[in-house]
matplotlib code that plots the C-alpha trace (Angstrom):
import matplotlib.pyplot as plt

x = [74.0, 71.4, 72.4, 70.2, 70.3, 71.3, 71.7, 69.0, 69.5, 68.5, 71.3, 68.9, 69.0, 66.4, 65.6, 64.8, 62.3, 60.0, 61.3, 61.3, 63.8, 66.0, 67.7, 71.1, 71.3, 73.7, 73.0, 76.0, 74.2, 76.3, 75.7, 75.6, 74.0, 72.8, 74.5, 72.6, 74.0, 72.1, 72.0, 69.2, 67.3, 70.0, 72.7, 74.2, 75.2, 73.0, 73.6, 71.5, 72.3, 69.7, 70.5, 70.5, 67.8, 64.9, 62.4, 58.9, 57.5, 54.2, 54.5, 51.8, 51.3, 48.9, 46.5, 46.5, 48.8, 51.5, 55.1, 58.0, 56.3, 56.8, 55.8, 57.9, 57.6, 54.5, 56.3, 55.8, 58.8, 59.5, 62.6, 63.2, 65.8, 63.2, 62.6, 63.0, 64.2, 66.1, 66.9, 70.5, 71.8, 75.5, 75.7, 77.1, 73.7, 72.7, 73.3, 70.8, 68.4, 64.8, 65.7, 68.3, 65.8, 63.3, 66.0, 67.0, 63.3, 63.2, 66.2, 64.8, 61.6, 63.3, 65.2, 61.9, 63.0, 60.1, 58.0, 60.8, 62.5, 65.8, 69.1, 70.2, 73.8, 74.3, 77.5, 79.3, 82.3, 85.6, 86.0, 82.4, 83.0, 86.5, 88.0, 91.4, 92.7, 91.2, 88.4, 85.0, 82.6, 79.9, 77.3, 77.4, 77.0, 74.1, 72.3, 72.6, 71.4, 68.5, 67.4, 66.6, 65.6, 62.3, 63.5, 63.4, 60.2, 59.1, 58.5, 55.1, 55.1, 52.2, 49.7, 51.0, 50.8, 54.5, 56.9, 60.4, 60.6, 64.0, 64.7, 68.2, 70.6, 74.4, 76.7, 80.0, 82.9, 83.2, 86.7, 87.4, 84.4, 85.9, 89.0, 86.7, 85.4, 89.0, 89.9, 86.8, 85.2, 81.4, 81.5, 83.3, 86.7, 89.9, 90.9, 94.3, 95.4, 94.4, 96.4, 99.7, 98.9, 100.9, 102.1, 100.8, 97.8, 96.2, 92.4, 91.3, 87.5, 86.2, 82.6, 80.1, 81.0, 84.3, 87.4, 88.5, 92.1, 93.0, 96.3, 95.8, 98.5, 97.8, 99.4, 97.6, 95.2, 94.1, 95.4, 94.7, 97.6, 95.7, 98.7, 98.4, 94.6, 92.0, 89.3, 89.0, 85.8, 86.0, 84.3, 82.1, 79.6, 82.3, 82.7, 78.9, 78.5, 81.4, 80.1, 76.7, 78.1, 80.1, 77.2, 75.0, 77.6, 78.0, 74.2, 74.0, 76.8, 74.7, 71.6, 69.7, 68.9, 68.6, 71.7, 70.6, 71.8, 68.3, 68.7, 67.9, 68.7, 67.0, 68.0, 69.2, 71.3, 74.4, 74.4, 74.0, 77.0, 79.0, 78.3, 78.5, 80.0, 76.9, 73.2, 70.1, 69.0, 67.1, 66.4, 69.9, 72.8, 75.2, 78.8, 80.5, 83.3, 86.0, 84.3, 83.9, 87.6, 88.7, 86.5, 87.2, 90.9, 90.8, 88.8, 90.9, 94.1, 92.8, 91.8, 95.1, 97.1, 95.1, 95.5, 99.3, 99.6, 97.8, 99.5, 103.1, 105.5, 103.5, 106.3, 105.7, 102.3, 102.0, 98.6, 96.7, 93.0, 90.8, 87.0, 83.8, 82.0, 85.2, 87.1, 85.1, 84.7, 88.4, 89.9, 92.1, 93.8, 94.0, 95.7, 98.3, 98.9, 99.3, 101.3, 99.2, 96.3, 93.5, 90.4, 87.2, 83.8, 81.3, 79.6, 82.6, 81.7, 78.2, 79.4, 82.4, 80.2, 77.8, 80.5, 81.8, 78.3, 77.7, 81.0, 80.3, 77.0, 78.8, 81.3, 84.2, 85.6, 85.2, 82.9, 85.8, 88.3, 89.7, 92.0, 92.3, 95.3, 97.3, 100.7, 103.6, 105.3, 105.3, 107.8]
y = [-150.9, -150.7, -149.9, -146.8, -145.3, -142.1, -140.7, -138.4, -135.4, -137.4, -140.0, -142.8, -144.6, -144.1, -146.3, -144.5, -147.0, -146.8, -143.5, -145.1, -144.8, -147.8, -148.4, -150.1, -152.7, -155.6, -158.6, -160.5, -163.7, -165.2, -168.4, -166.6, -163.2, -161.5, -158.1, -155.5, -152.3, -149.9, -146.3, -144.3, -141.3, -138.9, -140.8, -142.2, -145.8, -147.6, -151.0, -153.6, -157.1, -159.9, -163.2, -166.1, -168.1, -169.6, -172.4, -173.5, -172.5, -170.7, -167.6, -165.0, -161.8, -161.6, -159.8, -162.8, -161.4, -163.3, -162.6, -162.6, -165.4, -166.0, -168.5, -169.7, -172.7, -173.8, -173.9, -171.4, -170.1, -168.0, -165.8, -165.0, -165.9, -167.5, -170.3, -173.5, -175.8, -173.7, -175.2, -176.3, -174.1, -175.1, -176.6, -175.8, -175.1, -172.4, -169.3, -170.7, -172.1, -171.1, -170.5, -167.9, -166.2, -166.0, -164.6, -161.9, -160.9, -160.8, -158.5, -156.2, -156.0, -155.1, -152.4, -151.1, -151.7, -153.9, -152.6, -150.2, -151.1, -152.6, -153.4, -156.2, -157.5, -160.8, -162.6, -165.9, -167.0, -166.6, -170.3, -170.6, -167.7, -168.6, -172.0, -173.0, -172.0, -168.6, -168.9, -167.8, -170.6, -169.5, -172.1, -170.9, -167.3, -168.1, -170.3, -167.6, -164.8, -167.0, -167.4, -163.8, -162.6, -164.5, -167.6, -169.8, -168.3, -165.5, -165.0, -164.0, -162.0, -163.5, -161.0, -158.3, -157.2, -156.1, -157.9, -157.6, -155.6, -156.7, -155.3, -156.6, -158.9, -159.1, -161.5, -160.5, -162.4, -162.0, -161.0, -159.3, -157.1, -156.2, -154.8, -152.3, -151.2, -150.6, -148.9, -146.7, -144.1, -143.7, -141.2, -143.8, -142.0, -143.8, -143.6, -142.3, -145.8, -147.3, -144.6, -145.8, -149.5, -151.3, -154.9, -157.8, -157.4, -160.1, -160.3, -162.5, -162.8, -164.8, -165.6, -167.8, -171.1, -170.4, -168.3, -167.0, -165.9, -163.9, -162.7, -159.6, -158.0, -154.3, -152.2, -150.7, -153.7, -156.1, -159.6, -162.6, -165.0, -168.2, -170.1, -168.1, -167.9, -170.4, -171.2, -173.3, -174.7, -172.9, -169.7, -168.0, -170.8, -173.2, -170.9, -170.8, -174.6, -175.2, -172.5, -174.0, -177.4, -175.9, -173.9, -177.0, -179.0, -176.3, -176.1, -179.9, -179.9, -177.3, -179.5, -176.8, -178.9, -182.6, -184.6, -185.7, -185.3, -183.8, -181.1, -177.6, -174.1, -170.9, -170.1, -166.6, -167.6, -168.5, -165.1, -163.3, -165.2, -164.5, -160.8, -160.1, -163.2, -163.7, -164.4, -164.7, -168.3, -170.1, -167.0, -165.4, -164.1, -166.7, -165.8, -167.7, -165.3, -167.9, -170.5, -168.0, -167.0, -170.6, -171.6, -168.5, -168.9, -172.5, -171.6, -168.5, -170.6, -172.9, -170.0, -168.3, -171.5, -172.1, -168.4, -168.4, -171.8, -170.3, -166.9, -168.1, -165.4, -162.7, -160.1, -159.9, -158.2, -154.4, -154.6, -157.4, -156.6, -158.6, -158.6, -160.6, -161.3, -163.0, -159.8, -158.6, -162.0, -162.9, -159.4, -160.1, -163.1, -161.7, -158.5, -160.5, -162.9, -160.3, -157.1, -154.0, -155.4, -153.2, -154.3, -153.8, -154.6, -157.3, -155.1, -154.6, -157.2, -155.8, -152.2, -152.8, -154.6, -151.7, -149.1, -151.1, -151.4, -147.7, -146.8, -149.1, -147.4, -144.0, -145.1, -144.5, -148.1, -150.9, -153.8, -156.3, -154.9, -158.2, -160.4, -163.8, -165.8, -168.9, -167.7, -169.9, -167.5, -163.9, -161.9]
z = [-239.4, -242.1, -245.7, -245.5, -242.0, -240.3, -236.8, -235.5, -233.2, -230.1, -230.8, -231.8, -235.1, -237.8, -240.9, -244.1, -245.2, -242.1, -240.5, -237.1, -234.2, -233.6, -230.3, -230.2, -227.4, -226.6, -224.4, -223.1, -222.4, -219.6, -217.7, -214.4, -215.5, -218.5, -218.9, -221.0, -222.5, -224.6, -225.8, -224.2, -225.6, -224.5, -226.2, -223.0, -222.4, -219.8, -218.2, -216.4, -215.0, -214.8, -213.1, -215.6, -213.7, -215.6, -214.7, -215.1, -211.7, -212.0, -209.9, -209.4, -207.3, -204.4, -206.8, -209.1, -211.8, -213.5, -212.3, -214.8, -216.9, -220.6, -223.3, -226.1, -228.4, -226.4, -223.0, -220.2, -218.3, -215.3, -215.0, -211.3, -208.7, -206.5, -209.0, -207.0, -209.8, -212.3, -215.7, -216.1, -218.9, -218.8, -222.2, -225.6, -227.2, -224.6, -226.9, -229.5, -227.0, -226.3, -222.7, -223.8, -226.1, -223.1, -220.8, -223.4, -223.7, -219.9, -219.7, -222.4, -220.5, -217.3, -219.2, -220.6, -224.1, -225.3, -228.2, -229.3, -232.6, -231.6, -233.3, -231.0, -230.5, -228.8, -227.8, -228.0, -225.9, -227.7, -228.6, -229.6, -232.0, -233.2, -233.9, -232.6, -236.1, -235.8, -238.3, -237.4, -236.6, -239.0, -238.0, -234.3, -235.3, -237.7, -235.1, -232.4, -234.7, -235.9, -232.3, -232.1, -235.6, -235.5, -237.4, -234.2, -232.9, -230.7, -227.0, -225.5, -222.3, -220.3, -218.9, -221.3, -224.9, -224.8, -227.1, -228.4, -231.6, -233.0, -236.4, -236.9, -235.0, -234.9, -233.0, -231.3, -229.7, -226.0, -224.7, -228.1, -227.3, -223.9, -225.7, -227.5, -224.1, -223.1, -226.4, -226.9, -224.6, -224.3, -227.3, -229.5, -229.4, -228.7, -225.0, -224.0, -222.9, -226.3, -228.2, -226.5, -226.4, -229.1, -229.3, -227.4, -225.2, -223.0, -222.5, -219.6, -219.6, -216.5, -217.1, -215.5, -217.1, -218.9, -218.8, -222.2, -222.7, -225.8, -227.1, -229.2, -231.3, -231.7, -234.5, -237.5, -237.2, -234.5, -234.8, -232.7, -231.9, -231.5, -230.1, -227.0, -226.8, -225.6, -223.1, -220.0, -218.5, -215.2, -214.0, -211.4, -211.4, -210.2, -207.2, -206.6, -206.8, -204.4, -202.1, -202.1, -201.2, -198.3, -196.9, -197.0, -195.1, -192.4, -192.0, -191.8, -189.1, -187.1, -187.4, -189.3, -192.4, -193.0, -193.9, -197.3, -200.9, -201.6, -198.9, -200.3, -199.2, -200.4, -204.1, -203.2, -200.2, -202.1, -203.9, -200.6, -199.1, -202.3, -202.2, -198.4, -196.7, -194.5, -194.7, -192.4, -191.9, -189.2, -187.2, -187.1, -189.2, -190.3, -191.2, -194.1, -194.8, -194.1, -196.3, -199.1, -199.0, -199.0, -201.9, -203.9, -203.4, -204.7, -207.8, -208.5, -208.3, -210.9, -213.2, -212.8, -213.5, -216.7, -217.8, -217.3, -219.1, -222.1, -222.2, -221.7, -220.5, -218.8, -219.3, -223.1, -222.7, -222.8, -221.0, -219.2, -219.3, -217.0, -217.4, -216.7, -213.5, -212.2, -212.3, -209.3, -207.5, -207.8, -207.6, -204.6, -206.2, -209.8, -208.7, -206.9, -209.8, -212.6, -212.6, -212.7, -214.6, -216.2, -214.3, -216.2, -214.9, -215.8, -218.3, -220.5, -223.2, -223.6, -223.5, -225.8, -228.4, -228.2, -228.8, -231.7, -233.2, -232.8, -234.4, -237.4, -237.8, -237.6, -240.2, -237.8, -238.1, -240.6, -239.7, -240.0, -237.5, -236.2, -238.2, -236.6, -237.7, -236.7, -235.7, -234.7, -232.3, -231.3, -233.4]

ax = plt.figure().add_subplot(projection="3d")
ax.plot(x, y, z, "-o")
ax.set_aspect("equal")
plt.show()
């Protein structure tokens, strides 16, 4: 981590120059949700998920206090699922955007990590981190790091003196980070599965906006075979958008909302249907399980076809590791399409990057563990 640092008895990190505790924390800044992982005062890994919803609605409590409001670069933002007109963040600049900086601050606030000195890890999708040739895209990493180290500005928590106290920032590749969640336990030791996993491994990371597919070759190093790695622009948000469209149409057919392109439904309704299959609307419970299954199956099929096209022969992989929010949403279809996959949860990128960051600080592994190369074929 720092050139002069050591680990204290309570598992926090301390800098020699200021003798202050530093908390390790990683934010996997997804398009659907921000997933946070950090090491608490007892040395345990904690996680938290915050919806990636931000807008400019001015919300306040019934006592007149501001609610989840922030100010950055002269603009006031609100981070809450009830925002009526959320900002569209599905663009290539999102990791280095002001909105992302505000959302990370919001997540840190919800985790009660503001004011504490933090060593922050942030993430980029696989193909935003590595080029098709396997080289790191340095400008993307630098822009993302600059968004949080104070270079691009800070975030004010309205109605509070709390602020993010970020002492250092590192940027990690998603999908690759998930492998470290698979390979390392919470104490930073190699898992039993990792000890026996050699050869080709597939990582399938189904996020909000993209699905990353990575072919790792595991021996005494970790190598990326870029011929069988890539990304496709499809993810959980595609399911949410299609589900929202279908719900609106059913409600229009029932005469419950106006038949208009501008017709709106409650912002949280789609998430409720996605999670439970039903929701309360217009005075009674409405069941959308059939619609949810049809839409999810359609998006899952598209994802699976893209993944298989990228990976080539599935039989060559010693392990197929599936992670991201889509690992939960599309579980039924993924477990049918791939033989005995290792199903990680949506926190695996944040947790894996955190484990890697801690082990680098501990000196257990070298900072440059991955070795991306362009390889014509699998030996």
